[in-house]
Chimera marker file (.cmm) of the C-alpha trace (Angstrom):
<marker_set name="trace">
<marker id="1" x="165.072" y="94.436" z="76.414" r="1" g="1" b="0" radius="0.5"/>
<marker id="2" x="163.881" y="96.101" z="72.869" r="1" g="1" b="0" radius="0.5"/>
<marker id="3" x="167.329" y="96.759" z="72.399" r="1" g="1" b="0" radius="0.5"/>
<marker id="4" x="167.915" y="92.771" z="71.594" r="1" g="1" b="0" radius="0.5"/>
<marker id="5" x="166.948" y="91.635" z="68.233" r="1" g="1" b="0" radius="0.5"/>
<marker id="6" x="164.655" y="89.267" z="67.890" r="1" g="1" b="0" radius="0.5"/>
<marker id="7" x="165.560" y="85.301" z="65.969" r="1" g="1" b="0" radius="0.5"/>
<marker id="8" x="164.069" y="85.041" z="62.401" r="1" g="1" b="0" radius="0.5"/>
<marker id="9" x="161.792" y="82.078" z="63.927" r="1" g="1" b="0" radius="0.5"/>
<marker id="10" x="160.486" y="84.523" z="66.628" r="1" g="1" b="0" radius="0.5"/>
<marker id="11" x="159.847" y="87.678" z="64.551" r="1" g="1" b="0" radius="0.5"/>
<marker id="12" x="157.086" y="86.804" z="63.034" r="1" g="1" b="0" radius="0.5"/>
<marker id="13" x="155.313" y="85.595" z="66.548" r="1" g="1" b="0" radius="0.5"/>
<marker id="14" x="156.622" y="89.133" z="67.752" r="1" g="1" b="0" radius="0.5"/>
<marker id="15" x="154.675" y="91.313" z="64.177" r="1" g="1" b="0" radius="0.5"/>
<marker id="16" x="151.865" y="89.106" z="65.313" r="1" g="1" b="0" radius="0.5"/>
<marker id="17" x="151.361" y="90.295" z="69.326" r="1" g="1" b="0" radius="0.5"/>
<marker id="18" x="152.581" y="93.847" z="67.930" r="1" g="1" b="0" radius="0.5"/>
<marker id="19" x="149.880" y="94.033" z="65.610" r="1" g="1" b="0" radius="0.5"/>
<marker id="20" x="147.129" y="92.368" z="68.137" r="1" g="1" b="0" radius="0.5"/>
<marker id="21" x="148.905" y="95.203" z="71.047" r="1" g="1" b="0" radius="0.5"/>
<marker id="22" x="147.881" y="97.624" z="68.619" r="1" g="1" b="0" radius="0.5"/>
<marker id="23" x="144.572" y="97.114" z="66.958" r="1" g="1" b="0" radius="0.5"/>
<marker id="24" x="143.078" y="96.214" z="70.337" r="1" g="1" b="0" radius="0.5"/>
<marker id="25" x="141.099" y="98.258" z="72.252" r="1" g="1" b="0" radius="0.5"/>
<marker id="26" x="142.627" y="96.865" z="75.329" r="1" g="1" b="0" radius="0.5"/>
<marker id="27" x="144.683" y="94.461" z="76.217" r="1" g="1" b="0" radius="0.5"/>
<marker id="28" x="143.923" y="91.540" z="79.742" r="1" g="1" b="0" radius="0.5"/>
<marker id="29" x="146.999" y="90.404" z="80.778" r="1" g="1" b="0" radius="0.5"/>
<marker id="30" x="146.301" y="86.442" z="82.656" r="1" g="1" b="0" radius="0.5"/>
<marker id="31" x="147.721" y="83.776" z="84.803" r="1" g="1" b="0" radius="0.5"/>
<marker id="32" x="146.135" y="80.759" z="83.279" r="1" g="1" b="0" radius="0.5"/>
<marker id="33" x="148.827" y="77.927" z="84.799" r="1" g="1" b="0" radius="0.5"/>
<marker id="34" x="146.248" y="74.682" z="85.882" r="1" g="1" b="0" radius="0.5"/>
<marker id="35" x="143.449" y="75.487" z="83.069" r="1" g="1" b="0" radius="0.5"/>
<marker id="36" x="143.088" y="72.398" z="81.026" r="1" g="1" b="0" radius="0.5"/>
<marker id="37" x="142.707" y="72.399" z="77.374" r="1" g="1" b="0" radius="0.5"/>
<marker id="38" x="139.374" y="72.177" z="77.724" r="1" g="1" b="0" radius="0.5"/>
<marker id="39" x="138.422" y="75.389" z="80.087" r="1" g="1" b="0" radius="0.5"/>
<marker id="40" x="140.980" y="77.384" z="77.367" r="1" g="1" b="0" radius="0.5"/>
<marker id="41" x="138.726" y="76.829" z="75.003" r="1" g="1" b="0" radius="0.5"/>
<marker id="42" x="135.702" y="77.258" z="77.144" r="1" g="1" b="0" radius="0.5"/>
<marker id="43" x="137.138" y="80.655" z="77.927" r="1" g="1" b="0" radius="0.5"/>
<marker id="44" x="138.027" y="81.331" z="74.441" r="1" g="1" b="0" radius="0.5"/>
<marker id="45" x="134.641" y="81.068" z="73.452" r="1" g="1" b="0" radius="0.5"/>
<marker id="46" x="132.848" y="83.207" z="76.556" r="1" g="1" b="0" radius="0.5"/>
<marker id="47" x="134.933" y="86.171" z="75.037" r="1" g="1" b="0" radius="0.5"/>
<marker id="48" x="133.658" y="85.936" z="71.305" r="1" g="1" b="0" radius="0.5"/>
<marker id="49" x="133.990" y="85.947" z="68.462" r="1" g="1" b="0" radius="0.5"/>
<marker id="50" x="135.855" y="89.395" z="67.886" r="1" g="1" b="0" radius="0.5"/>
<marker id="51" x="137.960" y="88.745" z="70.775" r="1" g="1" b="0" radius="0.5"/>
<marker id="52" x="141.660" y="86.732" z="71.241" r="1" g="1" b="0" radius="0.5"/>
<marker id="53" x="143.033" y="85.162" z="74.147" r="1" g="1" b="0" radius="0.5"/>
<marker id="54" x="146.961" y="83.856" z="72.884" r="1" g="1" b="0" radius="0.5"/>
<marker id="55" x="148.951" y="82.152" z="75.053" r="1" g="1" b="0" radius="0.5"/>
<marker id="56" x="152.524" y="83.763" z="74.332" r="1" g="1" b="0" radius="0.5"/>
<marker id="57" x="156.185" y="83.714" z="75.938" r="1" g="1" b="0" radius="0.5"/>
<marker id="58" x="156.936" y="86.368" z="78.418" r="1" g="1" b="0" radius="0.5"/>
<marker id="59" x="159.897" y="87.644" z="75.996" r="1" g="1" b="0" radius="0.5"/>
<marker id="60" x="158.026" y="87.430" z="72.879" r="1" g="1" b="0" radius="0.5"/>
<marker id="61" x="154.906" y="89.541" z="74.682" r="1" g="1" b="0" radius="0.5"/>
<marker id="62" x="157.593" y="92.184" z="76.341" r="1" g="1" b="0" radius="0.5"/>
<marker id="63" x="159.076" y="92.402" z="73.326" r="1" g="1" b="0" radius="0.5"/>
<marker id="64" x="155.734" y="92.937" z="71.191" r="1" g="1" b="0" radius="0.5"/>
<marker id="65" x="154.417" y="94.926" z="73.685" r="1" g="1" b="0" radius="0.5"/>
<marker id="66" x="157.930" y="97.976" z="73.736" r="1" g="1" b="0" radius="0.5"/>
<marker id="67" x="157.036" y="97.355" z="69.537" r="1" g="1" b="0" radius="0.5"/>
<marker id="68" x="153.701" y="98.629" z="69.932" r="1" g="1" b="0" radius="0.5"/>
<marker id="69" x="154.885" y="101.759" z="72.391" r="1" g="1" b="0" radius="0.5"/>
<marker id="70" x="152.988" y="99.936" z="75.172" r="1" g="1" b="0" radius="0.5"/>
<marker id="71" x="154.990" y="100.770" z="78.765" r="1" g="1" b="0" radius="0.5"/>
<marker id="72" x="154.032" y="99.494" z="82.560" r="1" g="1" b="0" radius="0.5"/>
<marker id="73" x="153.681" y="95.785" z="81.359" r="1" g="1" b="0" radius="0.5"/>
<marker id="74" x="157.347" y="94.237" z="82.574" r="1" g="1" b="0" radius="0.5"/>
<marker id="75" x="155.987" y="93.330" z="85.847" r="1" g="1" b="0" radius="0.5"/>
<marker id="76" x="153.909" y="91.204" z="84.833" r="1" g="1" b="0" radius="0.5"/>
<marker id="77" x="155.172" y="88.969" z="82.554" r="1" g="1" b="0" radius="0.5"/>
<marker id="78" x="156.014" y="87.157" z="85.072" r="1" g="1" b="0" radius="0.5"/>
<marker id="79" x="154.995" y="82.509" z="85.606" r="1" g="1" b="0" radius="0.5"/>
<marker id="80" x="153.007" y="81.485" z="82.578" r="1" g="1" b="0" radius="0.5"/>
<marker id="81" x="151.132" y="84.585" z="80.659" r="1" g="1" b="0" radius="0.5"/>
<marker id="82" x="147.900" y="84.626" z="78.708" r="1" g="1" b="0" radius="0.5"/>
<marker id="83" x="146.957" y="87.940" z="77.053" r="1" g="1" b="0" radius="0.5"/>
<marker id="84" x="143.439" y="88.463" z="75.938" r="1" g="1" b="0" radius="0.5"/>
<marker id="85" x="142.891" y="91.500" z="73.284" r="1" g="1" b="0" radius="0.5"/>
<marker id="86" x="139.627" y="92.904" z="73.570" r="1" g="1" b="0" radius="0.5"/>
<marker id="87" x="138.364" y="93.999" z="70.340" r="1" g="1" b="0" radius="0.5"/>
<marker id="88" x="135.178" y="94.302" z="70.961" r="1" g="1" b="0" radius="0.5"/>
<marker id="89" x="132.867" y="95.619" z="74.426" r="1" g="1" b="0" radius="0.5"/>
<marker id="90" x="135.747" y="96.769" z="76.585" r="1" g="1" b="0" radius="0.5"/>
<marker id="91" x="133.501" y="95.802" z="79.576" r="1" g="1" b="0" radius="0.5"/>
<marker id="92" x="131.963" y="92.728" z="78.624" r="1" g="1" b="0" radius="0.5"/>
<marker id="93" x="134.762" y="90.981" z="77.952" r="1" g="1" b="0" radius="0.5"/>
<marker id="94" x="136.347" y="92.251" z="81.687" r="1" g="1" b="0" radius="0.5"/>
<marker id="95" x="133.120" y="90.789" z="82.945" r="1" g="1" b="0" radius="0.5"/>
<marker id="96" x="133.683" y="87.712" z="80.751" r="1" g="1" b="0" radius="0.5"/>
<marker id="97" x="136.926" y="87.003" z="82.046" r="1" g="1" b="0" radius="0.5"/>
<marker id="98" x="136.155" y="87.910" z="86.159" r="1" g="1" b="0" radius="0.5"/>
<marker id="99" x="132.789" y="85.561" z="86.154" r="1" g="1" b="0" radius="0.5"/>
<marker id="100" x="135.146" y="82.679" z="84.386" r="1" g="1" b="0" radius="0.5"/>
<marker id="101" x="138.058" y="83.618" z="87.074" r="1" g="1" b="0" radius="0.5"/>
<marker id="102" x="135.367" y="83.036" z="90.093" r="1" g="1" b="0" radius="0.5"/>
<marker id="103" x="134.431" y="79.913" z="88.288" r="1" g="1" b="0" radius="0.5"/>
<marker id="104" x="138.081" y="78.964" z="87.899" r="1" g="1" b="0" radius="0.5"/>
<marker id="105" x="140.210" y="80.768" z="90.330" r="1" g="1" b="0" radius="0.5"/>
<marker id="106" x="143.507" y="79.401" z="89.234" r="1" g="1" b="0" radius="0.5"/>
<marker id="107" x="142.864" y="81.774" z="86.611" r="1" g="1" b="0" radius="0.5"/>
<marker id="108" x="144.211" y="85.233" z="87.718" r="1" g="1" b="0" radius="0.5"/>
<marker id="109" x="143.470" y="88.590" z="86.172" r="1" g="1" b="0" radius="0.5"/>
<marker id="110" x="147.502" y="90.910" z="86.645" r="1" g="1" b="0" radius="0.5"/>
<marker id="111" x="146.486" y="93.268" z="84.355" r="1" g="1" b="0" radius="0.5"/>
<marker id="112" x="146.421" y="95.086" z="81.090" r="1" g="1" b="0" radius="0.5"/>
<marker id="113" x="146.054" y="97.816" z="78.621" r="1" g="1" b="0" radius="0.5"/>
<marker id="114" x="143.375" y="100.044" z="78.643" r="1" g="1" b="0" radius="0.5"/>
<marker id="115" x="143.752" y="103.290" z="76.287" r="1" g="1" b="0" radius="0.5"/>
<marker id="116" x="146.981" y="102.898" z="75.510" r="1" g="1" b="0" radius="0.5"/>
<marker id="117" x="147.908" y="102.946" z="79.092" r="1" g="1" b="0" radius="0.5"/>
<marker id="118" x="148.128" y="100.070" z="81.858" r="1" g="1" b="0" radius="0.5"/>
<marker id="119" x="145.975" y="99.247" z="84.622" r="1" g="1" b="0" radius="0.5"/>
<marker id="120" x="145.671" y="97.124" z="87.407" r="1" g="1" b="0" radius="0.5"/>
<marker id="121" x="143.942" y="94.180" z="87.975" r="1" g="1" b="0" radius="0.5"/>
<marker id="122" x="142.169" y="95.989" z="90.564" r="1" g="1" b="0" radius="0.5"/>
<marker id="123" x="141.157" y="98.579" z="87.632" r="1" g="1" b="0" radius="0.5"/>
<marker id="124" x="139.684" y="95.234" z="85.437" r="1" g="1" b="0" radius="0.5"/>
<marker id="125" x="137.923" y="94.394" z="88.100" r="1" g="1" b="0" radius="0.5"/>
<marker id="126" x="136.392" y="97.702" z="88.130" r="1" g="1" b="0" radius="0.5"/>
<marker id="127" x="135.685" y="98.154" z="83.884" r="1" g="1" b="0" radius="0.5"/>
<marker id="128" x="133.919" y="94.760" z="85.325" r="1" g="1" b="0" radius="0.5"/>
<marker id="129" x="131.637" y="96.623" z="87.400" r="1" g="1" b="0" radius="0.5"/>
<marker id="130" x="130.077" y="98.812" z="84.676" r="1" g="1" b="0" radius="0.5"/>
<marker id="131" x="126.918" y="98.519" z="83.089" r="1" g="1" b="0" radius="0.5"/>
<marker id="132" x="127.416" y="97.765" z="79.549" r="1" g="1" b="0" radius="0.5"/>
<marker id="133" x="127.004" y="100.252" z="76.778" r="1" g="1" b="0" radius="0.5"/>
<marker id="134" x="123.849" y="99.019" z="75.733" r="1" g="1" b="0" radius="0.5"/>
<marker id="135" x="122.864" y="99.645" z="78.986" r="1" g="1" b="0" radius="0.5"/>
<marker id="136" x="124.540" y="103.263" z="79.138" r="1" g="1" b="0" radius="0.5"/>
<marker id="137" x="122.895" y="104.219" z="76.161" r="1" g="1" b="0" radius="0.5"/>
<marker id="138" x="119.564" y="103.137" z="77.002" r="1" g="1" b="0" radius="0.5"/>
<marker id="139" x="119.723" y="105.518" z="80.376" r="1" g="1" b="0" radius="0.5"/>
<marker id="140" x="120.655" y="108.117" z="78.141" r="1" g="1" b="0" radius="0.5"/>
<marker id="141" x="118.199" y="108.444" z="75.981" r="1" g="1" b="0" radius="0.5"/>
<marker id="142" x="115.489" y="107.556" z="78.611" r="1" g="1" b="0" radius="0.5"/>
<marker id="143" x="117.105" y="110.839" z="80.447" r="1" g="1" b="0" radius="0.5"/>
<marker id="144" x="117.461" y="112.682" z="77.217" r="1" g="1" b="0" radius="0.5"/>
<marker id="145" x="113.107" y="111.773" z="76.822" r="1" g="1" b="0" radius="0.5"/>
<marker id="146" x="112.789" y="113.005" z="80.406" r="1" g="1" b="0" radius="0.5"/>
<marker id="147" x="114.318" y="116.434" z="79.927" r="1" g="1" b="0" radius="0.5"/>
<marker id="148" x="112.964" y="117.042" z="76.654" r="1" g="1" b="0" radius="0.5"/>
<marker id="149" x="109.163" y="116.244" z="77.887" r="1" g="1" b="0" radius="0.5"/>
<marker id="150" x="109.769" y="118.169" z="81.089" r="1" g="1" b="0" radius="0.5"/>
<marker id="151" x="110.595" y="121.328" z="78.376" r="1" g="1" b="0" radius="0.5"/>
<marker id="152" x="107.314" y="120.187" z="76.257" r="1" g="1" b="0" radius="0.5"/>
<marker id="153" x="105.157" y="120.922" z="79.387" r="1" g="1" b="0" radius="0.5"/>
<marker id="154" x="107.096" y="124.092" z="80.658" r="1" g="1" b="0" radius="0.5"/>
<marker id="155" x="106.530" y="125.838" z="77.322" r="1" g="1" b="0" radius="0.5"/>
<marker id="156" x="102.714" y="124.124" z="76.938" r="1" g="1" b="0" radius="0.5"/>
<marker id="157" x="102.056" y="126.029" z="80.619" r="1" g="1" b="0" radius="0.5"/>
<marker id="158" x="101.935" y="129.821" z="79.640" r="1" g="1" b="0" radius="0.5"/>
<marker id="159" x="99.570" y="128.553" z="77.128" r="1" g="1" b="0" radius="0.5"/>
<marker id="160" x="96.935" y="126.113" z="78.878" r="1" g="1" b="0" radius="0.5"/>
<marker id="161" x="96.791" y="129.199" z="82.233" r="1" g="1" b="0" radius="0.5"/>
<marker id="162" x="96.040" y="131.971" z="78.642" r="1" g="1" b="0" radius="0.5"/>
<marker id="163" x="93.528" y="129.475" z="77.974" r="1" g="1" b="0" radius="0.5"/>
<marker id="164" x="92.363" y="128.815" z="81.645" r="1" g="1" b="0" radius="0.5"/>
<marker id="165" x="92.058" y="133.017" z="81.990" r="1" g="1" b="0" radius="0.5"/>
<marker id="166" x="89.981" y="133.104" z="79.088" r="1" g="1" b="0" radius="0.5"/>
<marker id="167" x="87.740" y="130.632" z="80.255" r="1" g="1" b="0" radius="0.5"/>
<marker id="168" x="87.331" y="131.866" z="83.429" r="1" g="1" b="0" radius="0.5"/>
<marker id="169" x="86.674" y="135.623" z="82.044" r="1" g="1" b="0" radius="0.5"/>
<marker id="170" x="83.996" y="134.489" z="80.140" r="1" g="1" b="0" radius="0.5"/>
<marker id="171" x="82.120" y="132.461" z="82.331" r="1" g="1" b="0" radius="0.5"/>
<marker id="172" x="82.549" y="135.434" z="84.542" r="1" g="1" b="0" radius="0.5"/>
<marker id="173" x="80.954" y="137.934" z="82.148" r="1" g="1" b="0" radius="0.5"/>
<marker id="174" x="78.199" y="135.182" z="81.388" r="1" g="1" b="0" radius="0.5"/>
<marker id="175" x="77.355" y="135.018" z="84.495" r="1" g="1" b="0" radius="0.5"/>
<marker id="176" x="77.738" y="138.360" z="84.880" r="1" g="1" b="0" radius="0.5"/>
<marker id="177" x="75.059" y="139.026" z="81.863" r="1" g="1" b="0" radius="0.5"/>
<marker id="178" x="72.473" y="136.655" z="83.378" r="1" g="1" b="0" radius="0.5"/>
<marker id="179" x="72.655" y="138.342" z="86.508" r="1" g="1" b="0" radius="0.5"/>
<marker id="180" x="71.489" y="141.660" z="84.594" r="1" g="1" b="0" radius="0.5"/>
<marker id="181" x="68.922" y="139.836" z="83.022" r="1" g="1" b="0" radius="0.5"/>
<link id1="1" id2="2" r="1" g="1" b="0" radius="0.2"/>
<link id1="2" id2="3" r="1" g="1" b="0" radius="0.2"/>
<link id1="3" id2="4" r="1" g="1" b="0" radius="0.2"/>
<link id1="4" id2="5" r="1" g="1" b="0" radius="0.2"/>
<link id1="5" id2="6" r="1" g="1" b="0" radius="0.2"/>
<link id1="6" id2="7" r="1" g="1" b="0" radius="0.2"/>
<link id1="7" id2="8" r="1" g="1" b="0" radius="0.2"/>
<link id1="8" id2="9" r="1" g="1" b="0" radius="0.2"/>
<link id1="9" id2="10" r="1" g="1" b="0" radius="0.2"/>
<link id1="10" id2="11" r="1" g="1" b="0" radius="0.2"/>
<link id1="11" id2="12" r="1" g="1" b="0" radius="0.2"/>
<link id1="12" id2="13" r="1" g="1" b="0" radius="0.2"/>
<link id1="13" id2="14" r="1" g="1" b="0" radius="0.2"/>
<link id1="14" id2="15" r="1" g="1" b="0" radius="0.2"/>
<link id1="15" id2="16" r="1" g="1" b="0" radius="0.2"/>
<link id1="16" id2="17" r="1" g="1" b="0" radius="0.2"/>
<link id1="17" id2="18" r="1" g="1" b="0" radius="0.2"/>
<link id1="18" id2="19" r="1" g="1" b="0" radius="0.2"/>
<link id1="19" id2="20" r="1" g="1" b="0" radius="0.2"/>
<link id1="20" id2="21" r="1" g="1" b="0" radius="0.2"/>
<link id1="21" id2="22" r="1" g="1" b="0" radius="0.2"/>
<link id1="22" id2="23" r="1" g="1" b="0" radius="0.2"/>
<link id1="23" id2="24" r="1" g="1" b="0" radius="0.2"/>
<link id1="24" id2="25" r="1" g="1" b="0" radius="0.2"/>
<link id1="25" id2="26" r="1" g="1" b="0" radius="0.2"/>
<link id1="26" id2="27" r="1" g="1" b="0" radius="0.2"/>
<link id1="27" id2="28" r="1" g="1" b="0" radius="0.2"/>
<link id1="28" id2="29" r="1" g="1" b="0" radius="0.2"/>
<link id1="29" id2="30" r="1" g="1" b="0" radius="0.2"/>
<link id1="30" id2="31" r="1" g="1" b="0" radius="0.2"/>
<link id1="31" id2="32" r="1" g="1" b="0" radius="0.2"/>
<link id1="32" id2="33" r="1" g="1" b="0" radius="0.2"/>
<link id1="33" id2="34" r="1" g="1" b="0" radius="0.2"/>
<link id1="34" id2="35" r="1" g="1" b="0" radius="0.2"/>
<link id1="35" id2="36" r="1" g="1" b="0" radius="0.2"/>
<link id1="36" id2="37" r="1" g="1" b="0" radius="0.2"/>
<link id1="37" id2="38" r="1" g="1" b="0" radius="0.2"/>
<link id1="38" id2="39" r="1" g="1" b="0" radius="0.2"/>
<link id1="39" id2="40" r="1" g="1" b="0" radius="0.2"/>
<link id1="40" id2="41" r="1" g="1" b="0" radius="0.2"/>
<link id1="41" id2="42" r="1" g="1" b="0" radius="0.2"/>
<link id1="42" id2="43" r="1" g="1" b="0" radius="0.2"/>
<link id1="43" id2="44" r="1" g="1" b="0" radius="0.2"/>
<link id1="44" id2="45" r="1" g="1" b="0" radius="0.2"/>
<link id1="45" id2="46" r="1" g="1" b="0" radius="0.2"/>
<link id1="46" id2="47" r="1" g="1" b="0" radius="0.2"/>
<link id1="47" id2="48" r="1" g="1" b="0" radius="0.2"/>
<link id1="48" id2="49" r="1" g="1" b="0" radius="0.2"/>
<link id1="49" id2="50" r="1" g="1" b="0" radius="0.2"/>
<link id1="50" id2="51" r="1" g="1" b="0" radius="0.2"/>
<link id1="51" id2="52" r="1" g="1" b="0" radius="0.2"/>
<link id1="52" id2="53" r="1" g="1" b="0" radius="0.2"/>
<link id1="53" id2="54" r="1" g="1" b="0" radius="0.2"/>
<link id1="54" id2="55" r="1" g="1" b="0" radius="0.2"/>
<link id1="55" id2="56" r="1" g="1" b="0" radius="0.2"/>
<link id1="56" id2="57" r="1" g="1" b="0" radius="0.2"/>
<link id1="57" id2="58" r="1" g="1" b="0" radius="0.2"/>
<link id1="58" id2="59" r="1" g="1" b="0" radius="0.2"/>
<link id1="59" id2="60" r="1" g="1" b="0" radius="0.2"/>
<link id1="60" id2="61" r="1" g="1" b="0" radius="0.2"/>
<link id1="61" id2="62" r="1" g="1" b="0" radius="0.2"/>
<link id1="62" id2="63" r="1" g="1" b="0" radius="0.2"/>
<link id1="63" id2="64" r="1" g="1" b="0" radius="0.2"/>
<link id1="64" id2="65" r="1" g="1" b="0" radius="0.2"/>
<link id1="65" id2="66" r="1" g="1" b="0" radius="0.2"/>
<link id1="66" id2="67" r="1" g="1" b="0" radius="0.2"/>
<link id1="67" id2="68" r="1" g="1" b="0" radius="0.2"/>
<link id1="68" id2="69" r="1" g="1" b="0" radius="0.2"/>
<link id1="69" id2="70" r="1" g="1" b="0" radius="0.2"/>
<link id1="70" id2="71" r="1" g="1" b="0" radius="0.2"/>
<link id1="71" id2="72" r="1" g="1" b="0" radius="0.2"/>
<link id1="72" id2="73" r="1" g="1" b="0" radius="0.2"/>
<link id1="73" id2="74" r="1" g="1" b="0" radius="0.2"/>
<link id1="74" id2="75" r="1" g="1" b="0" radius="0.2"/>
<link id1="75" id2="76" r="1" g="1" b="0" radius="0.2"/>
<link id1="76" id2="77" r="1" g="1" b="0" radius="0.2"/>
<link id1="77" id2="78" r="1" g="1" b="0" radius="0.2"/>
<link id1="78" id2="79" r="1" g="1" b="0" radius="0.2"/>
<link id1="79" id2="80" r="1" g="1" b="0" radius="0.2"/>
<link id1="80" id2="81" r="1" g="1" b="0" radius="0.2"/>
<link id1="81" id2="82" r="1" g="1" b="0" radius="0.2"/>
<link id1="82" id2="83" r="1" g="1" b="0" radius="0.2"/>
<link id1="83" id2="84" r="1" g="1" b="0" radius="0.2"/>
<link id1="84" id2="85" r="1" g="1" b="0" radius="0.2"/>
<link id1="85" id2="86" r="1" g="1" b="0" radius="0.2"/>
<link id1="86" id2="87" r="1" g="1" b="0" radius="0.2"/>
<link id1="87" id2="88" r="1" g="1" b="0" radius="0.2"/>
<link id1="88" id2="89" r="1" g="1" b="0" radius="0.2"/>
<link id1="89" id2="90" r="1" g="1" b="0" radius="0.2"/>
<link id1="90" id2="91" r="1" g="1" b="0" radius="0.2"/>
<link id1="91" id2="92" r="1" g="1" b="0" radius="0.2"/>
<link id1="92" id2="93" r="1" g="1" b="0" radius="0.2"/>
<link id1="93" id2="94" r="1" g="1" b="0" radius="0.2"/>
<link id1="94" id2="95" r="1" g="1" b="0" radius="0.2"/>
<link id1="95" id2="96" r="1" g="1" b="0" radius="0.2"/>
<link id1="96" id2="97" r="1" g="1" b="0" radius="0.2"/>
<link id1="97" id2="98" r="1" g="1" b="0" radius="0.2"/>
<link id1="98" id2="99" r="1" g="1" b="0" radius="0.2"/>
<link id1="99" id2="100" r="1" g="1" b="0" radius="0.2"/>
<link id1="100" id2="101" r="1" g="1" b="0" radius="0.2"/>
<link id1="101" id2="102" r="1" g="1" b="0" radius="0.2"/>
<link id1="102" id2="103" r="1" g="1" b="0" radius="0.2"/>
<link id1="103" id2="104" r="1" g="1" b="0" radius="0.2"/>
<link id1="104" id2="105" r="1" g="1" b="0" radius="0.2"/>
<link id1="105" id2="106" r="1" g="1" b="0" radius="0.2"/>
<link id1="106" id2="107" r="1" g="1" b="0" radius="0.2"/>
<link id1="107" id2="108" r="1" g="1" b="0" radius="0.2"/>
<link id1="108" id2="109" r="1" g="1" b="0" radius="0.2"/>
<link id1="109" id2="110" r="1" g="1" b="0" radius="0.2"/>
<link id1="110" id2="111" r="1" g="1" b="0" radius="0.2"/>
<link id1="111" id2="112" r="1" g="1" b="0" radius="0.2"/>
<link id1="112" id2="113" r="1" g="1" b="0" radius="0.2"/>
<link id1="113" id2="114" r="1" g="1" b="0" radius="0.2"/>
<link id1="114" id2="115" r="1" g="1" b="0" radius="0.2"/>
<link id1="115" id2="116" r="1" g="1" b="0" radius="0.2"/>
<link id1="116" id2="117" r="1" g="1" b="0" radius="0.2"/>
<link id1="117" id2="118" r="1" g="1" b="0" radius="0.2"/>
<link id1="118" id2="119" r="1" g="1" b="0" radius="0.2"/>
<link id1="119" id2="120" r="1" g="1" b="0" radius="0.2"/>
<link id1="120" id2="121" r="1" g="1" b="0" radius="0.2"/>
<link id1="121" id2="122" r="1" g="1" b="0" radius="0.2"/>
<link id1="122" id2="123" r="1" g="1" b="0" radius="0.2"/>
<link id1="123" id2="124" r="1" g="1" b="0" radius="0.2"/>
<link id1="124" id2="125" r="1" g="1" b="0" radius="0.2"/>
<link id1="125" id2="126" r="1" g="1" b="0" radius="0.2"/>
<link id1="126" id2="127" r="1" g="1" b="0" radius="0.2"/>
<link id1="127" id2="128" r="1" g="1" b="0" radius="0.2"/>
<link id1="128" id2="129" r="1" g="1" b="0" radius="0.2"/>
<link id1="129" id2="130" r="1" g="1" b="0" radius="0.2"/>
<link id1="130" id2="131" r="1" g="1" b="0" radius="0.2"/>
<link id1="131" id2="132" r="1" g="1" b="0" radius="0.2"/>
<link id1="132" id2="133" r="1" g="1" b="0" radius="0.2"/>
<link id1="133" id2="134" r="1" g="1" b="0" radius="0.2"/>
<link id1="134" id2="135" r="1" g="1" b="0" radius="0.2"/>
<link id1="135" id2="136" r="1" g="1" b="0" radius="0.2"/>
<link id1="136" id2="137" r="1" g="1" b="0" radius="0.2"/>
<link id1="137" id2="138" r="1" g="1" b="0" radius="0.2"/>
<link id1="138" id2="139" r="1" g="1" b="0" radius="0.2"/>
<link id1="139" id2="140" r="1" g="1" b="0" radius="0.2"/>
<link id1="140" id2="141" r="1" g="1" b="0" radius="0.2"/>
<link id1="141" id2="142" r="1" g="1" b="0" radius="0.2"/>
<link id1="142" id2="143" r="1" g="1" b="0" radius="0.2"/>
<link id1="143" id2="144" r="1" g="1" b="0" radius="0.2"/>
<link id1="144" id2="145" r="1" g="1" b="0" radius="0.2"/>
<link id1="145" id2="146" r="1" g="1" b="0" radius="0.2"/>
<link id1="146" id2="147" r="1" g="1" b="0" radius="0.2"/>
<link id1="147" id2="148" r="1" g="1" b="0" radius="0.2"/>
<link id1="148" id2="149" r="1" g="1" b="0" radius="0.2"/>
<link id1="149" id2="150" r="1" g="1" b="0" radius="0.2"/>
<link id1="150" id2="151" r="1" g="1" b="0" radius="0.2"/>
<link id1="151" id2="152" r="1" g="1" b="0" radius="0.2"/>
<link id1="152" id2="153" r="1" g="1" b="0" radius="0.2"/>
<link id1="153" id2="154" r="1" g="1" b="0" radius="0.2"/>
<link id1="154" id2="155" r="1" g="1" b="0" radius="0.2"/>
<link id1="155" id2="156" r="1" g="1" b="0" radius="0.2"/>
<link id1="156" id2="157" r="1" g="1" b="0" radius="0.2"/>
<link id1="157" id2="158" r="1" g="1" b="0" radius="0.2"/>
<link id1="158" id2="159" r="1" g="1" b="0" radius="0.2"/>
<link id1="159" id2="160" r="1" g="1" b="0" radius="0.2"/>
<link id1="160" id2="161" r="1" g="1" b="0" radius="0.2"/>
<link id1="161" id2="162" r="1" g="1" b="0" radius="0.2"/>
<link id1="162" id2="163" r="1" g="1" b="0" radius="0.2"/>
<link id1="163" id2="164" r="1" g="1" b="0" radius="0.2"/>
<link id1="164" id2="165" r="1" g="1" b="0" radius="0.2"/>
<link id1="165" id2="166" r="1" g="1" b="0" radius="0.2"/>
<link id1="166" id2="167" r="1" g="1" b="0" radius="0.2"/>
<link id1="167" id2="168" r="1" g="1" b="0" radius="0.2"/>
<link id1="168" id2="169" r="1" g="1" b="0" radius="0.2"/>
<link id1="169" id2="170" r="1" g="1" b="0" radius="0.2"/>
<link id1="170" id2="171" r="1" g="1" b="0" radius="0.2"/>
<link id1="171" id2="172" r="1" g="1" b="0" radius="0.2"/>
<link id1="172" id2="173" r="1" g="1" b="0" radius="0.2"/>
<link id1="173" id2="174" r="1" g="1" b="0" radius="0.2"/>
<link id1="174" id2="175" r="1" g="1" b="0" radius="0.2"/>
<link id1="175" id2="176" r="1" g="1" b="0" radius="0.2"/>
<link id1="176" id2="177" r="1" g="1" b="0" radius="0.2"/>
<link id1="177" id2="178" r="1" g="1" b="0" radius="0.2"/>
<link id1="178" id2="179" r="1" g="1" b="0" radius="0.2"/>
<link id1="179" id2="180" r="1" g="1" b="0" radius="0.2"/>
<link id1="180" id2="181" r="1" g="1" b="0" radius="0.2"/>
</marker_set>
């Protein structure tokens, strides 16, 4: 497939798709059969400004994927195919696509590419099940703060114990001194 020359009028389309494959952190392939132009526009908006949702001919998309060095997608290029090129948070894009697919069952997630490797539709759904980057960072920060608090308490405990011991000895001597008098 990648050995055939591309016609001059299609070369720019292949070059653009190749650049999108290379520049994106992930690409999700979908079948959009049955969606209206209005629904496709709604889907593009829901993905956000940094992500692109492009309808492409299968032959051109296959060629672009091969030129970008991506393997394992050939079986997914059947029927009407649209590509979601994710340049932002992959988890948020996967959640957006899954939510749109639930609201519009005619949108079918076929699979895609994540970090240069082919993934299945189930893998895209697993990505959508993850928490967002911000939530994970907040949890990490909370765990680190808790561990630092525990460490501070551990380091302070011997000092506190020593102060209590000295105070108990002082009180004991005072009682012993007042008992002698």
